[in-house]
C-alpha positions as CSV (number, residue, x, y, z in Angstrom):
1,X,-110.0,-0.4,-109.9
2,X,-111.9,-2.8,-107.6
3,X,-112.9,-5.1,-110.5
4,X,-109.4,-5.2,-111.7
5,X,-108.1,-6.1,-108.2
6,X,-110.6,-8.9,-107.9
7,X,-109.8,-10.3,-111.3
8,X,-106.0,-10.3,-110.6
9,X,-106.6,-11.9,-107.2
10,X,-108.8,-14.5,-108.8
11,X,-106.1,-15.3,-111.4
12,X,-103.6,-15.7,-108.5
13,X,-106.2,-17.9,-106.7
14,X,-106.4,-20.2,-109.7
15,X,-102.7,-20.6,-109.8
16,X,-102.8,-21.4,-106.0
17,X,-105.4,-24.0,-106.7
18,X,-103.2,-25.6,-109.3
19,X,-100.2,-25.5,-107.0
20,X,-102.1,-27.3,-104.2
21,X,-103.8,-29.7,-106.8
22,X,-107.3,-28.9,-105.6
23,X,-109.6,-30.5,-108.2
24,X,-113.0,-30.3,-106.4
25,X,-114.9,-27.4,-107.9
26,X,-116.8,-26.5,-104.8
27,X,-113.7,-26.5,-102.7
28,X,-111.9,-24.5,-105.3
29,X,-114.6,-21.8,-105.5
30,X,-114.7,-21.5,-101.8
31,X,-110.9,-21.2,-101.6
32,X,-110.8,-18.4,-104.1
33,X,-113.7,-16.7,-102.4
34,X,-111.9,-16.9,-99.0
35,X,-108.8,-15.5,-100.7
36,X,-110.8,-12.6,-102.2
37,X,-112.6,-11.9,-98.9
38,X,-109.3,-11.8,-97.0
39,X,-108.9,-8.8,-94.6
40,X,-105.7,-7.8,-96.3
41,X,-107.6,-7.5,-99.7
42,X,-110.2,-5.4,-98.0
43,X,-107.5,-3.2,-96.4
44,X,-105.9,-2.8,-99.8
45,X,-109.2,-1.6,-101.2
46,X,-109.1,1.3,-98.7
47,X,-106.2,2.7,-100.7
48,X,-107.5,2.5,-104.2
49,X,-104.5,4.2,-105.8
50,X,-102.2,1.4,-104.8
51,X,-104.7,-1.5,-105.0
52,X,-103.8,-2.7,-108.5
53,X,-100.1,-2.4,-107.8
54,X,-100.3,-4.5,-104.7
55,X,-102.5,-7.1,-106.4
56,X,-100.1,-7.3,-109.3
57,X,-97.3,-7.9,-106.8
58,X,-99.3,-10.7,-105.2
59,X,-100.0,-12.2,-108.6
60,X,-96.3,-12.1,-109.6
61,X,-95.2,-13.6,-106.3
62,X,-97.6,-16.5,-106.8
63,X,-96.6,-16.8,-110.4
64,X,-92.9,-17.0,-109.5
65,X,-93.6,-19.8,-107.0
66,X,-95.7,-21.5,-109.7
67,X,-92.8,-21.2,-112.2
68,X,-90.3,-22.6,-109.7
69,X,-92.6,-25.5,-108.9
70,X,-93.4,-26.3,-112.5
71,X,-90.1,-25.5,-114.4
72,X,-87.5,-26.0,-111.7
73,X,-86.1,-22.5,-111.2
74,X,-85.5,-21.7,-114.9
75,X,-88.6,-19.5,-115.3
76,X,-88.9,-18.7,-111.5
77,X,-85.7,-16.7,-111.5
78,X,-86.8,-14.7,-114.5
79,X,-90.2,-14.0,-112.9
80,X,-88.5,-12.6,-109.8
81,X,-88.3,-15.7,-107.5
């Protein structure tokens, strides 16, 4: 469960990097590491039975913002935004 949570959070981090147009690799890696070491992520890991669901909710929220930003509300509404 922990590995899946970190993979999903990393995917959301990559989408956030694309939204903010961060192209520097070192800054991008540090940003995703800070996102993964967030106290909220650590608190979510305390309740392992909900960790994957909460991380999927975070991924879908970032994905809906990504869709709204990229495709001008057409796909964002379908993704829940």
